[in-house]
PDB file of N, CA, C and O in Angstrom:
ATOM      1  N   MET A   1      72.527 120.540  91.565  1.00  0.00           N
ATOM      2  CA  MET A   1      72.383 121.904  91.080  1.00  0.00           C
ATOM      3  C   MET A   1      72.069 121.898  89.583  1.00  0.00           C
ATOM      4  O   MET A   1      72.597 121.101  88.809  1.00  0.00           O
ATOM      5  N   LEU A   2      71.183 122.826  89.217  1.00  0.00           N
ATOM      6  CA  LEU A   2      70.861 122.992  87.850  1.00  0.00           C
ATOM      7  C   LEU A   2      71.634 124.185  87.306  1.00  0.00           C
ATOM      8  O   LEU A   2      71.482 125.297  87.812  1.00  0.00           O
ATOM      9  N   HIS A   3      72.451 123.977  86.298  1.00  0.00           N
ATOM     10  CA  HIS A   3      73.269 124.977  85.622  1.00  0.00           C
ATOM     11  C   HIS A   3      72.516 125.376  84.371  1.00  0.00           C
ATOM     12  O   HIS A   3      72.267 124.542  83.500  1.00  0.00           O
ATOM     13  N   ILE A   4      72.146 126.669  84.271  1.00  0.00           N
ATOM     14  CA  ILE A   4      71.436 127.145  83.100  1.00  0.00           C
ATOM     15  C   ILE A   4      72.294 128.045  82.293  1.00  0.00           C
ATOM     16  O   ILE A   4      72.843 129.022  82.802  1.00  0.00           O
ATOM     17  N   ILE A   5      72.420 127.721  81.000  1.00  0.00           N
ATOM     18  CA  ILE A   5      73.260 128.573  80.151  1.00  0.00           C
ATOM     19  C   ILE A   5      72.441 128.970  78.906  1.00  0.00           C
ATOM     20  O   ILE A   5      71.766 128.147  78.288  1.00  0.00           O
ATOM     21  N   ASN A   6      72.531 130.253  78.573  1.00  0.00           N
ATOM     22  CA  ASN A   6      71.733 130.783  77.479  1.00  0.00           C
ATOM     23  C   ASN A   6      72.514 131.390  76.399  1.00  0.00           C
ATOM     24  O   ASN A   6      71.911 131.742  75.385  1.00  0.00           O
ATOM     25  N   LYS A   7      73.805 131.559  76.490  1.00  0.00           N
ATOM     26  CA  LYS A   7      74.666 132.220  75.481  1.00  0.00           C
ATOM     27  C   LYS A   7      75.334 131.204  74.612  1.00  0.00           C
ATOM     28  O   LYS A   7      75.704 130.116  75.050  1.00  0.00           O
ATOM     29  N   SER A   8      75.485 131.595  73.329  1.00  0.00           N
ATOM     30  CA  SER A   8      76.201 130.738  72.387  1.00  0.00           C
ATOM     31  C   SER A   8      77.653 130.540  72.846  1.00  0.00           C
ATOM     32  O   SER A   8      78.332 131.499  73.214  1.00  0.00           O
ATOM     33  N   PRO A   9      78.111 129.301  72.817  1.00  0.00           N
ATOM     34  CA  PRO A   9      79.504 129.056  73.179  1.00  0.00           C
ATOM     35  C   PRO A   9      80.535 129.714  72.188  1.00  0.00           C
ATOM     36  O   PRO A   9      81.716 129.858  72.506  1.00  0.00           O
ATOM     37  N   MET A  10      80.053 130.084  71.035  1.00  0.00           N
ATOM     38  CA  MET A  10      80.864 130.676  70.021  1.00  0.00           C
ATOM     39  C   MET A  10      81.128 132.134  70.308  1.00  0.00           C
ATOM     40  O   MET A  10      82.073 132.702  69.761  1.00  0.00           O
ATOM     41  N   THR A  11      80.341 132.745  71.131  1.00  0.00           N
ATOM     42  CA  THR A  11      80.509 134.200  71.398  1.00  0.00           C
ATOM     43  C   THR A  11      80.579 134.591  72.829  1.00  0.00           C
ATOM     44  O   THR A  11      80.664 135.774  73.160  1.00  0.00           O
ATOM     45  N   ASN A  12      80.541 133.549  73.736  1.00  0.00           N
ATOM     46  CA  ASN A  12      80.512 133.804  75.177  1.00  0.00           C
ATOM     47  C   ASN A  12      81.186 132.651  75.864  1.00  0.00           C
ATOM     48  O   ASN A  12      81.178 131.525  75.367  1.00  0.00           O
ATOM     49  N   SER A  13      81.775 132.933  77.022  1.00  0.00           N
ATOM     50  CA  SER A  13      82.528 131.921  77.764  1.00  0.00           C
ATOM     51  C   SER A  13      81.726 131.228  78.892  1.00  0.00           C
ATOM     52  O   SER A  13      82.298 130.477  79.682  1.00  0.00           O
ATOM     53  N   ALA A  14      80.394 131.483  78.967  1.00  0.00           N
ATOM     54  CA  ALA A  14      79.627 130.936  80.073  1.00  0.00           C
ATOM     55  C   ALA A  14      79.691 129.384  80.108  1.00  0.00           C
ATOM     56  O   ALA A  14      79.860 128.807  81.182  1.00  0.00           O
ATOM     57  N   LEU A  15      79.564 128.733  78.985  1.00  0.00           N
ATOM     58  CA  LEU A  15      79.617 127.273  78.964  1.00  0.00           C
ATOM     59  C   LEU A  15      80.996 126.821  79.371  1.00  0.00           C
ATOM     60  O   LEU A  15      81.104 125.925  80.209  1.00  0.00           O
ATOM     61  N   ASP A  16      82.034 127.374  78.842  1.00  0.00           N
ATOM     62  CA  ASP A  16      83.403 126.984  79.306  1.00  0.00           C
ATOM     63  C   ASP A  16      83.592 127.210  80.780  1.00  0.00           C
ATOM     64  O   ASP A  16      84.183 126.372  81.460  1.00  0.00           O
ATOM     65  N   SER A  17      83.112 128.305  81.288  1.00  0.00           N
ATOM     66  CA  SER A  17      83.241 128.541  82.785  1.00  0.00           C
ATOM     67  C   SER A  17      82.519 127.475  83.568  1.00  0.00           C
ATOM     68  O   SER A  17      83.062 126.925  84.526  1.00  0.00           O
ATOM     69  N   CYS A  18      81.290 127.176  83.165  1.00  0.00           N
ATOM     70  CA  CYS A  18      80.464 126.165  83.854  1.00  0.00           C
ATOM     71  C   CYS A  18      81.233 124.818  83.847  1.00  0.00           C
ATOM     72  O   CYS A  18      81.372 124.174  84.887  1.00  0.00           O
ATOM     73  N   LEU A  19      81.712 124.420  82.697  1.00  0.00           N
ATOM     74  CA  LEU A  19      82.316 123.115  82.595  1.00  0.00           C
ATOM     75  C   LEU A  19      83.676 123.073  83.359  1.00  0.00           C
ATOM     76  O   LEU A  19      84.100 122.007  83.806  1.00  0.00           O
ATOM     77  N   ARG A  20      84.329 124.206  83.496  1.00  0.00           N
ATOM     78  CA  ARG A  20      85.592 124.257  84.238  1.00  0.00           C
ATOM     79  C   ARG A  20      85.346 124.276  85.742  1.00  0.00           C
ATOM     80  O   ARG A  20      86.100 123.646  86.483  1.00  0.00           O
ATOM     81  N   VAL A  21      84.329 124.969  86.214  1.00  0.00           N
ATOM     82  CA  VAL A  21      84.154 125.214  87.634  1.00  0.00           C
ATOM     83  C   VAL A  21      83.243 124.179  88.317  1.00  0.00           C
ATOM     84  O   VAL A  21      83.545 123.667  89.395  1.00  0.00           O
ATOM     85  N   ALA A  22      82.093 123.888  87.630  1.00  0.00           N
ATOM     86  CA  ALA A  22      81.134 123.004  88.265  1.00  0.00           C
ATOM     87  C   ALA A  22      81.629 121.581  88.301  1.00  0.00           C
ATOM     88  O   ALA A  22      82.356 121.137  87.414  1.00  0.00           O
ATOM     89  N   GLN A  23      81.214 120.845  89.372  1.00  0.00           N
ATOM     90  CA  GLN A  23      81.668 119.459  89.553  1.00  0.00           C
ATOM     91  C   GLN A  23      80.675 118.486  89.015  1.00  0.00           C
ATOM     92  O   GLN A  23      81.070 117.476  88.433  1.00  0.00           O
ATOM     93  N   SER A  24      79.421 118.733  89.179  1.00  0.00           N
ATOM     94  CA  SER A  24      78.370 117.783  88.752  1.00  0.00           C
ATOM     95  C   SER A  24      77.020 118.492  88.716  1.00  0.00           C
ATOM     96  O   SER A  24      76.925 119.691  88.975  1.00  0.00           O
ATOM     97  N   GLY A  25      75.998 117.742  88.397  1.00  0.00           N
ATOM     98  CA  GLY A  25      74.677 118.345  88.347  1.00  0.00           C
ATOM     99  C   GLY A  25      74.005 118.180  86.990  1.00  0.00           C
ATOM    100  O   GLY A  25      74.377 117.325  86.186  1.00  0.00           O
ATOM    101  N   ASP A  26      73.049 118.985  86.772  1.00  0.00           N
ATOM    102  CA  ASP A  26      72.338 119.017  85.505  1.00  0.00           C
ATOM    103  C   ASP A  26      72.680 120.324  84.781  1.00  0.00           C
ATOM    104  O   ASP A  26      72.774 121.368  85.426  1.00  0.00           O
ATOM    105  N   ILE A  27      72.865 120.291  83.478  1.00  0.00           N
ATOM    106  CA  ILE A  27      73.078 121.478  82.630  1.00  0.00           C
ATOM    107  C   ILE A  27      71.916 121.556  81.683  1.00  0.00           C
ATOM    108  O   ILE A  27      71.569 120.586  81.010  1.00  0.00           O
ATOM    109  N   LEU A  28      71.317 122.731  81.640  1.00  0.00           N
ATOM    110  CA  LEU A  28      70.238 123.006  80.724  1.00  0.00           C
ATOM    111  C   LEU A  28      70.689 124.104  79.811  1.00  0.00           C
ATOM    112  O   LEU A  28      71.012 125.201  80.266  1.00  0.00           O
ATOM    113  N   LEU A  29      70.717 123.823  78.494  1.00  0.00           N
ATOM    114  CA  LEU A  29      71.072 124.797  77.494  1.00  0.00           C
ATOM    115  C   LEU A  29      69.805 125.364  76.851  1.00  0.00           C
ATOM    116  O   LEU A  29      68.947 124.642  76.344  1.00  0.00           O
ATOM    117  N   ILE A  30      69.735 126.705  76.900  1.00  0.00           N
ATOM    118  CA  ILE A  30      68.552 127.385  76.332  1.00  0.00           C
ATOM    119  C   ILE A  30      69.002 128.466  75.403  1.00  0.00           C
ATOM    120  O   ILE A  30      70.186 128.802  75.355  1.00  0.00           O
ATOM    121  N   GLU A  31      68.079 129.013  74.668  1.00  0.00           N
ATOM    122  CA  GLU A  31      68.323 130.125  73.710  1.00  0.00           C
ATOM    123  C   GLU A  31      69.524 129.747  72.798  1.00  0.00           C
ATOM    124  O   GLU A  31      69.546 128.640  72.258  1.00  0.00           O
ATOM    125  N   ASP A  32      70.517 130.643  72.618  1.00  0.00           N
ATOM    126  CA  ASP A  32      71.592 130.315  71.722  1.00  0.00           C
ATOM    127  C   ASP A  32      72.608 129.339  72.201  1.00  0.00           C
ATOM    128  O   ASP A  32      73.476 128.942  71.424  1.00  0.00           O
ATOM    129  N   ALA A  33      72.550 128.919  73.464  1.00  0.00           N
ATOM    130  CA  ALA A  33      73.442 127.914  74.006  1.00  0.00           C
ATOM    131  C   ALA A  33      73.161 126.544  73.395  1.00  0.00           C
ATOM    132  O   ALA A  33      74.004 125.651  73.484  1.00  0.00           O
ATOM    133  N   VAL A  34      71.988 126.359  72.774  1.00  0.00           N
ATOM    134  CA  VAL A  34      71.673 125.049  72.181  1.00  0.00           C
ATOM    135  C   VAL A  34      72.605 124.715  71.015  1.00  0.00           C
ATOM    136  O   VAL A  34      72.689 123.544  70.644  1.00  0.00           O
ATOM    137  N   TYR A  35      73.296 125.664  70.429  1.00  0.00           N
ATOM    138  CA  TYR A  35      74.281 125.323  69.406  1.00  0.00           C
ATOM    139  C   TYR A  35      75.361 124.353  69.893  1.00  0.00           C
ATOM    140  O   TYR A  35      75.937 123.601  69.107  1.00  0.00           O
ATOM    141  N   ALA A  36      75.621 124.386  71.198  1.00  0.00           N
ATOM    142  CA  ALA A  36      76.741 123.542  71.750  1.00  0.00           C
ATOM    143  C   ALA A  36      76.454 122.025  71.645  1.00  0.00           C
ATOM    144  O   ALA A  36      77.374 121.207  71.679  1.00  0.00           O
ATOM    145  N   VAL A  37      75.191 121.680  71.521  1.00  0.00           N
ATOM    146  CA  VAL A  37      74.862 120.215  71.532  1.00  0.00           C
ATOM    147  C   VAL A  37      74.320 119.790  70.152  1.00  0.00           C
ATOM    148  O   VAL A  37      73.507 118.871  70.054  1.00  0.00           O
ATOM    149  N   THR A  38      74.779 120.469  69.098  1.00  0.00           N
ATOM    150  CA  THR A  38      74.442 120.041  67.782  1.00  0.00           C
ATOM    151  C   THR A  38      75.630 119.355  67.150  1.00  0.00           C
ATOM    152  O   THR A  38      76.779 119.744  67.359  1.00  0.00           O
ATOM    153  N   SER A  39      75.344 118.353  66.391  1.00  0.00           N
ATOM    154  CA  SER A  39      76.428 117.584  65.746  1.00  0.00           C
ATOM    155  C   SER A  39      77.176 118.381  64.727  1.00  0.00           C
ATOM    156  O   SER A  39      76.597 119.200  64.014  1.00  0.00           O
ATOM    157  N   GLY A  40      78.489 118.144  64.653  1.00  0.00           N
ATOM    158  CA  GLY A  40      79.299 118.794  63.696  1.00  0.00           C
ATOM    159  C   GLY A  40      79.858 120.195  64.065  1.00  0.00           C
ATOM    160  O   GLY A  40      80.432 120.883  63.221  1.00  0.00           O
ATOM    161  N   ASN A  41      79.679 120.592  65.326  1.00  0.00           N
ATOM    162  CA  ASN A  41      80.245 121.865  65.689  1.00  0.00           C
ATOM    163  C   ASN A  41      81.503 121.639  66.534  1.00  0.00           C
ATOM    164  O   ASN A  41      81.773 120.512  66.950  1.00  0.00           O
ATOM    165  N   VAL A  42      82.250 122.671  66.782  1.00  0.00           N
ATOM    166  CA  VAL A  42      83.523 122.560  67.522  1.00  0.00           C
ATOM    167  C   VAL A  42      83.374 122.200  68.989  1.00  0.00           C
ATOM    168  O   VAL A  42      84.362 121.871  69.646  1.00  0.00           O
ATOM    169  N   PHE A  43      82.165 122.254  69.510  1.00  0.00           N
ATOM    170  CA  PHE A  43      81.988 121.988  70.901  1.00  0.00           C
ATOM    171  C   PHE A  43      81.440 120.538  71.145  1.00  0.00           C
ATOM    172  O   PHE A  43      81.278 120.120  72.291  1.00  0.00           O
ATOM    173  N   GLU A  44      81.171 119.815  70.082  1.00  0.00           N
ATOM    174  CA  GLU A  44      80.615 118.455  70.191  1.00  0.00           C
ATOM    175  C   GLU A  44      81.439 117.534  71.068  1.00  0.00           C
ATOM    176  O   GLU A  44      80.906 116.863  71.951  1.00  0.00           O
ATOM    177  N   SER A  45      82.741 117.502  70.823  1.00  0.00           N
ATOM    178  CA  SER A  45      83.591 116.607  71.639  1.00  0.00           C
ATOM    179  C   SER A  45      83.621 117.044  73.086  1.00  0.00           C
ATOM    180  O   SER A  45      83.596 116.204  73.985  1.00  0.00           O
ATOM    181  N   ARG A  46      83.673 118.350  73.331  1.00  0.00           N
ATOM    182  CA  ARG A  46      83.611 118.841  74.666  1.00  0.00           C
ATOM    183  C   ARG A  46      82.372 118.460  75.440  1.00  0.00           C
ATOM    184  O   ARG A  46      82.408 118.108  76.619  1.00  0.00           O
ATOM    185  N   MET A  47      81.236 118.554  74.689  1.00  0.00           N
ATOM    186  CA  MET A  47      79.977 118.198  75.331  1.00  0.00           C
ATOM    187  C   MET A  47      79.844 116.678  75.622  1.00  0.00           C
ATOM    188  O   MET A  47      79.279 116.249  76.628  1.00  0.00           O
ATOM    189  N   ARG A  48      80.401 115.906  74.677  1.00  0.00           N
ATOM    190  CA  ARG A  48      80.389 114.420  74.926  1.00  0.00           C
ATOM    191  C   ARG A  48      81.205 114.078  76.125  1.00  0.00           C
ATOM    192  O   ARG A  48      80.822 113.197  76.893  1.00  0.00           O
ATOM    193  N   GLU A  49      82.371 114.768  76.331  1.00  0.00           N
ATOM    194  CA  GLU A  49      83.185 114.545  77.477  1.00  0.00           C
ATOM    195  C   GLU A  49      82.443 114.971  78.751  1.00  0.00           C
ATOM    196  O   GLU A  49      82.521 114.301  79.782  1.00  0.00           O
ATOM    197  N   ALA A  50      81.733 116.080  78.661  1.00  0.00           N
ATOM    198  CA  ALA A  50      80.985 116.597  79.872  1.00  0.00           C
ATOM    199  C   ALA A  50      79.919 115.670  80.312  1.00  0.00           C
ATOM    200  O   ALA A  50      79.524 115.707  81.477  1.00  0.00           O
ATOM    201  N   MET A  51      79.410 114.807  79.416  1.00  0.00           N
ATOM    202  CA  MET A  51      78.320 113.926  79.772  1.00  0.00           C
ATOM    203  C   MET A  51      78.763 112.896  80.861  1.00  0.00           C
ATOM    204  O   MET A  51      77.912 112.284  81.508  1.00  0.00           O
ATOM    205  N   GLY A  52      80.067 112.715  81.054  1.00  0.00           N
ATOM    206  CA  GLY A  52      80.525 111.872  82.100  1.00  0.00           C
ATOM    207  C   GLY A  52      80.345 112.478  83.496  1.00  0.00           C
ATOM    208  O   GLY A  52      80.330 111.738  84.479  1.00  0.00           O
ATOM    209  N   ARG A  53      80.209 113.793  83.607  1.00  0.00           N
ATOM    210  CA  ARG A  53      79.991 114.441  84.874  1.00  0.00           C
ATOM    211  C   ARG A  53      78.638 115.105  85.063  1.00  0.00           C
ATOM    212  O   ARG A  53      78.228 115.404  86.184  1.00  0.00           O
ATOM    213  N   PHE A  54      77.953 115.330  83.950  1.00  0.00           N
ATOM    214  CA  PHE A  54      76.695 116.052  84.045  1.00  0.00           C
ATOM    215  C   PHE A  54      75.590 115.343  83.233  1.00  0.00           C
ATOM    216  O   PHE A  54      75.864 114.615  82.279  1.00  0.00           O
ATOM    217  N   ASN A  55      74.349 115.583  83.645  1.00  0.00           N
ATOM    218  CA  ASN A  55      73.222 115.266  82.795  1.00  0.00           C
ATOM    219  C   ASN A  55      73.009 116.546  81.974  1.00  0.00           C
ATOM    220  O   ASN A  55      72.930 117.645  82.523  1.00  0.00           O
ATOM    221  N   ILE A  56      72.920 116.379  80.667  1.00  0.00           N
ATOM    222  CA  ILE A  56      72.787 117.542  79.772  1.00  0.00           C
ATOM    223  C   ILE A  56      71.448 117.552  79.104  1.00  0.00           C
ATOM    224  O   ILE A  56      71.011 116.568  78.508  1.00  0.00           O
ATOM    225  N   TYR A  57      70.798 118.701  79.219  1.00  0.00           N
ATOM    226  CA  TYR A  57      69.459 118.897  78.645  1.00  0.00           C
ATOM    227  C   TYR A  57      69.475 120.123  77.733  1.00  0.00           C
ATOM    228  O   TYR A  57      70.270 121.050  77.884  1.00  0.00           O
ATOM    229  N   VAL A  58      68.551 120.068  76.781  1.00  0.00           N
ATOM    230  CA  VAL A  58      68.421 121.200  75.863  1.00  0.00           C
ATOM    231  C   VAL A  58      66.923 121.514  75.780  1.00  0.00           C
ATOM    232  O   VAL A  58      66.073 120.624  75.803  1.00  0.00           O
ATOM    233  N   LEU A  59      66.638 122.807  75.683  1.00  0.00           N
ATOM    234  CA  LEU A  59      65.217 123.245  75.548  1.00  0.00           C
ATOM    235  C   LEU A  59      64.750 123.026  74.098  1.00  0.00           C
ATOM    236  O   LEU A  59      65.166 123.753  73.197  1.00  0.00           O
ATOM    237  N   GLN A  60      63.918 122.061  73.885  1.00  0.00           N
ATOM    238  CA  GLN A  60      63.499 121.679  72.553  1.00  0.00           C
ATOM    239  C   GLN A  60      62.960 122.817  71.707  1.00  0.00           C
ATOM    240  O   GLN A  60      63.365 122.933  70.551  1.00  0.00           O
ATOM    241  N   PRO A  61      62.062 123.674  72.215  1.00  0.00           N
ATOM    242  CA  PRO A  61      61.562 124.780  71.423  1.00  0.00           C
ATOM    243  C   PRO A  61      62.700 125.704  70.887  1.00  0.00           C
ATOM    244  O   PRO A  61      62.614 126.195  69.762  1.00  0.00           O
ATOM    245  N   ASP A  62      63.757 125.933  71.699  1.00  0.00           N
ATOM    246  CA  ASP A  62      64.845 126.746  71.266  1.00  0.00           C
ATOM    247  C   ASP A  62      65.667 126.042  70.159  1.00  0.00           C
ATOM    248  O   ASP A  62      66.124 126.693  69.220  1.00  0.00           O
ATOM    249  N   LEU A  63      65.841 124.776  70.270  1.00  0.00           N
ATOM    250  CA  LEU A  63      66.533 123.975  69.267  1.00  0.00           C
ATOM    251  C   LEU A  63      65.726 123.998  67.966  1.00  0.00           C
ATOM    252  O   LEU A  63      66.293 124.188  66.890  1.00  0.00           O
ATOM    253  N   GLU A  64      64.427 123.808  68.057  1.00  0.00           N
ATOM    254  CA  GLU A  64      63.578 123.843  66.895  1.00  0.00           C
ATOM    255  C   GLU A  64      63.599 125.231  66.233  1.00  0.00           C
ATOM    256  O   GLU A  64      63.684 125.328  65.009  1.00  0.00           O
ATOM    257  N   ALA A  65      63.521 126.306  67.036  1.00  0.00           N
ATOM    258  CA  ALA A  65      63.522 127.651  66.468  1.00  0.00           C
ATOM    259  C   ALA A  65      64.749 127.992  65.672  1.00  0.00           C
ATOM    260  O   ALA A  65      64.736 128.887  64.827  1.00  0.00           O
ATOM    261  N   ARG A  66      65.804 127.276  65.950  1.00  0.00           N
ATOM    262  CA  ARG A  66      67.080 127.525  65.215  1.00  0.00           C
ATOM    263  C   ARG A  66      67.328 126.528  64.126  1.00  0.00           C
ATOM    264  O   ARG A  66      68.359 126.582  63.456  1.00  0.00           O
ATOM    265  N   GLY A  67      66.397 125.611  63.932  1.00  0.00           N
ATOM    266  CA  GLY A  67      66.438 124.659  62.760  1.00  0.00           C
ATOM    267  C   GLY A  67      67.371 123.522  63.055  1.00  0.00           C
ATOM    268  O   GLY A  67      67.860 122.896  62.114  1.00  0.00           O
ATOM    269  N   PHE A  68      67.666 123.197  64.363  1.00  0.00           N
ATOM    270  CA  PHE A  68      68.664 122.131  64.620  1.00  0.00           C
ATOM    271  C   PHE A  68      68.059 120.932  65.357  1.00  0.00           C
ATOM    272  O   PHE A  68      68.789 120.163  65.984  1.00  0.00           O
ATOM    273  N   ALA A  69      66.728 120.764  65.290  1.00  0.00           N
ATOM    274  CA  ALA A  69      66.120 119.643  66.027  1.00  0.00           C
ATOM    275  C   ALA A  69      66.649 118.267  65.536  1.00  0.00           C
ATOM    276  O   ALA A  69      66.695 117.310  66.309  1.00  0.00           O
ATOM    277  N   ASP A  70      67.032 118.183  64.297  1.00  0.00           N
ATOM    278  CA  ASP A  70      67.507 116.942  63.710  1.00  0.00           C
ATOM    279  C   ASP A  70      69.059 116.724  63.933  1.00  0.00           C
ATOM    280  O   ASP A  70      69.619 115.712  63.511  1.00  0.00           O
ATOM    281  N   ARG A  71      69.670 117.640  64.559  1.00  0.00           N
ATOM    282  CA  ARG A  71      71.181 117.558  64.760  1.00  0.00           C
ATOM    283  C   ARG A  71      71.571 117.391  66.239  1.00  0.00           C
ATOM    284  O   ARG A  71      72.746 117.562  66.565  1.00  0.00           O
ATOM    285  N   LEU A  72      70.675 117.078  67.111  1.00  0.00           N
ATOM    286  CA  LEU A  72      71.029 116.884  68.508  1.00  0.00           C
ATOM    287  C   LEU A  72      71.951 115.725  68.687  1.00  0.00           C
ATOM    288  O   LEU A  72      71.671 114.630  68.199  1.00  0.00           O
ATOM    289  N   ILE A  73      73.045 115.932  69.372  1.00  0.00           N
ATOM    290  CA  ILE A  73      74.005 114.818  69.618  1.00  0.00           C
ATOM    291  C   ILE A  73      73.425 113.847  70.614  1.00  0.00           C
ATOM    292  O   ILE A  73      72.700 114.219  71.536  1.00  0.00           O
ATOM    293  N   GLY A  74      73.781 112.526  70.393  1.00  0.00           N
ATOM    294  CA  GLY A  74      73.318 111.444  71.231  1.00  0.00           C
ATOM    295  C   GLY A  74      73.737 111.649  72.696  1.00  0.00           C
ATOM    296  O   GLY A  74      74.853 112.086  72.979  1.00  0.00           O
ATOM    297  N   GLY A  75      72.839 111.332  73.601  1.00  0.00           N
ATOM    298  CA  GLY A  75      73.110 111.433  75.002  1.00  0.00           C
ATOM    299  C   GLY A  75      72.568 112.709  75.663  1.00  0.00           C
ATOM    300  O   GLY A  75      72.526 112.809  76.890  1.00  0.00           O
ATOM    301  N   VAL A  76      72.158 113.673  74.846  1.00  0.00           N
ATOM    302  CA  VAL A  76      71.520 114.866  75.344  1.00  0.00           C
ATOM    303  C   VAL A  76      70.031 114.737  75.315  1.00  0.00           C
ATOM    304  O   VAL A  76      69.440 114.322  74.317  1.00  0.00           O
ATOM    305  N   SER A  77      69.403 115.111  76.467  1.00  0.00           N
ATOM    306  CA  SER A  77      67.892 114.942  76.548  1.00  0.00           C
ATOM    307  C   SER A  77      67.255 116.311  76.201  1.00  0.00           C
ATOM    308  O   SER A  77      67.706 117.360  76.663  1.00  0.00           O
ATOM    309  N   SER A  78      66.260 116.263  75.425  1.00  0.00           N
ATOM    310  CA  SER A  78      65.493 117.532  75.110  1.00  0.00           C
ATOM    311  C   SER A  78      64.307 117.559  76.076  1.00  0.00           C
ATOM    312  O   SER A  78      63.745 116.531  76.454  1.00  0.00           O
ATOM    313  N   VAL A  79      63.964 118.782  76.449  1.00  0.00           N
ATOM    314  CA  VAL A  79      62.846 118.985  77.352  1.00  0.00           C
ATOM    315  C   VAL A  79      62.030 120.137  76.768  1.00  0.00           C
ATOM    316  O   VAL A  79      62.555 121.001  76.065  1.00  0.00           O
ATOM    317  N   ASP A  80      60.693 120.126  77.086  1.00  0.00           N
ATOM    318  CA  ASP A  80      59.831 121.252  76.690  1.00  0.00           C
ATOM    319  C   ASP A  80      59.760 122.170  77.937  1.00  0.00           C
ATOM    320  O   ASP A  80      60.487 121.970  78.910  1.00  0.00           O
ATOM    321  N   TYR A  81      58.865 123.181  77.879  1.00  0.00           N
ATOM    322  CA  TYR A  81      58.860 124.148  78.974  1.00  0.00           C
ATOM    323  C   TYR A  81      58.454 123.459  80.315  1.00  0.00           C
ATOM    324  O   TYR A  81      58.946 123.817  81.385  1.00  0.00           O
ATOM    325  N   GLY A  82      57.578 122.501  80.217  1.00  0.00           N
ATOM    326  CA  GLY A  82      57.191 121.730  81.481  1.00  0.00           C
ATOM    327  C   GLY A  82      58.373 120.976  81.997  1.00  0.00           C
ATOM    328  O   GLY A  82      58.524 120.859  83.213  1.00  0.00           O
ATOM    329  N   GLY A  83      59.220 120.459  81.152  1.00  0.00           N
ATOM    330  CA  GLY A  83      60.481 119.766  81.527  1.00  0.00           C
ATOM    331  C   GLY A  83      61.469 120.740  82.209  1.00  0.00           C
ATOM    332  O   GLY A  83      62.167 120.368  83.152  1.00  0.00           O
ATOM    333  N   PHE A  84      61.512 121.991  81.714  1.00  0.00           N
ATOM    334  CA  PHE A  84      62.345 123.023  82.341  1.00  0.00           C
ATOM    335  C   PHE A  84      61.877 123.252  83.758  1.00  0.00           C
ATOM    336  O   PHE A  84      62.686 123.355  84.680  1.00  0.00           O
ATOM    337  N   VAL A  85      60.586 123.332  83.931  1.00  0.00           N
ATOM    338  CA  VAL A  85      59.998 123.580  85.256  1.00  0.00           C
ATOM    339  C   VAL A  85      60.352 122.367  86.191  1.00  0.00           C
ATOM    340  O   VAL A  85      60.724 122.537  87.352  1.00  0.00           O
ATOM    341  N   ASP A  86      60.214 121.167  85.626  1.00  0.00           N
ATOM    342  CA  ASP A  86      60.507 119.931  86.404  1.00  0.00           C
ATOM    343  C   ASP A  86      61.997 119.924  86.811  1.00  0.00           C
ATOM    344  O   ASP A  86      62.315 119.571  87.947  1.00  0.00           O
ATOM    345  N   LEU A  87      62.874 120.292  85.940  1.00  0.00           N
ATOM    346  CA  LEU A  87      64.326 120.335  86.286  1.00  0.00           C
ATOM    347  C   LEU A  87      64.588 121.344  87.398  1.00  0.00           C
ATOM    348  O   LEU A  87      65.357 121.085  88.324  1.00  0.00           O
ATOM    349  N   THR A  88      63.947 122.475  87.290  1.00  0.00           N
ATOM    350  CA  THR A  88      64.079 123.547  88.305  1.00  0.00           C
ATOM    351  C   THR A  88      63.547 123.053  89.671  1.00  0.00           C
ATOM    352  O   THR A  88      64.166 123.301  90.706  1.00  0.00           O
ATOM    353  N   ALA A  89      62.450 122.385  89.663  1.00  0.00           N
ATOM    354  CA  ALA A  89      61.875 121.845  90.910  1.00  0.00           C
ATOM    355  C   ALA A  89      62.641 120.665  91.524  1.00  0.00           C
ATOM    356  O   ALA A  89      62.649 120.478  92.741  1.00  0.00           O
ATOM    357  N   SER A  90      63.274 119.888  90.670  1.00  0.00           N
ATOM    358  CA  SER A  90      63.963 118.662  91.171  1.00  0.00           C
ATOM    359  C   SER A  90      65.412 118.941  91.676  1.00  0.00           C
ATOM    360  O   SER A  90      66.041 118.080  92.292  1.00  0.00           O
ATOM    361  N   ASN A  91      65.904 120.132  91.405  1.00  0.00           N
ATOM    362  CA  ASN A  91      67.235 120.535  91.887  1.00  0.00           C
ATOM    363  C   ASN A  91      67.091 121.523  93.043  1.00  0.00           C
ATOM    364  O   ASN A  91      66.240 122.412  93.027  1.00  0.00           O
ATOM    365  N   LYS A  92      67.964 121.334  94.060  1.00  0.00           N
ATOM    366  CA  LYS A  92      67.851 122.213  95.227  1.00  0.00           C
ATOM    367  C   LYS A  92      68.216 123.632  94.922  1.00  0.00           C
ATOM    368  O   LYS A  92      67.704 124.526  95.596  1.00  0.00           O
ATOM    369  N   SER A  93      69.080 123.919  93.938  1.00  0.00           N
ATOM    370  CA  SER A  93      69.443 125.263  93.530  1.00  0.00           C
ATOM    371  C   SER A  93      69.667 125.320  92.065  1.00  0.00           C
ATOM    372  O   SER A  93      69.865 124.303  91.401  1.00  0.00           O
ATOM    373  N   CYS A  94      69.632 126.583  91.540  1.00  0.00           N
ATOM    374  CA  CYS A  94      69.908 126.825  90.153  1.00  0.00           C
ATOM    375  C   CYS A  94      70.976 127.960  90.018  1.00  0.00           C
ATOM    376  O   CYS A  94      71.036 128.905  90.804  1.00  0.00           O
ATOM    377  N   GLN A  95      71.778 127.791  88.997  1.00  0.00           N
ATOM    378  CA  GLN A  95      72.854 128.770  88.751  1.00  0.00           C
ATOM    379  C   GLN A  95      72.724 129.168  87.251  1.00  0.00           C
ATOM    380  O   GLN A  95      72.876 128.312  86.380  1.00  0.00           O
ATOM    381  N   SER A  96      72.450 130.431  86.955  1.00  0.00           N
ATOM    382  CA  SER A  96      72.452 130.909  85.644  1.00  0.00           C
ATOM    383  C   SER A  96      73.885 131.456  85.330  1.00  0.00           C
ATOM    384  O   SER A  96      74.399 132.329  86.030  1.00  0.00           O
ATOM    385  N   TRP A  97      74.466 130.934  84.311  1.00  0.00           N
ATOM    386  CA  TRP A  97      75.804 131.367  83.917  1.00  0.00           C
ATOM    387  C   TRP A  97      75.734 132.440  82.875  1.00  0.00           C
ATOM    388  O   TRP A  97      75.151 132.253  81.807  1.00  0.00           O
ATOM    389  N   LEU A  98      76.320 133.552  83.181  1.00  0.00           N
ATOM    390  CA  LEU A  98      76.195 134.755  82.320  1.00  0.00           C
ATOM    391  C   LEU A  98      77.442 135.032  81.557  1.00  0.00           C
ATOM    392  O   LEU A  98      77.499 135.997  80.796  1.00  0.00           O
TER     393      LEU A  98
END
C-alpha cells in the first residue's frame, strides 16, 4: 500500500497516525509533509526508525520549493512527478492520510 501524507508533522497528526496504524508499505511525503525527512528536525529519529518498516519517499519538487533539497536524511528516496505516478501504479492501493 502507498501511504500519502501532505501535512506538516508539526501542525497535523497524519504522519503520527500513519506510523502508528500502518504495518508496512511505501510512504510518500508531499507538500508540507516533506519537513519530516529533513535533517535536524524533531521527527528525524522517528523517520529513521520508520525506515525499518517502510520504504520512505519524498516528492523532490516540494522539497526544493521549501529550500530543503540539501537536508534530506539518508535512506529517504526522492522522486519526481513521474516517480509519484510509478509509486501509485506499483502499489495495489493508496491511502491519503488527512
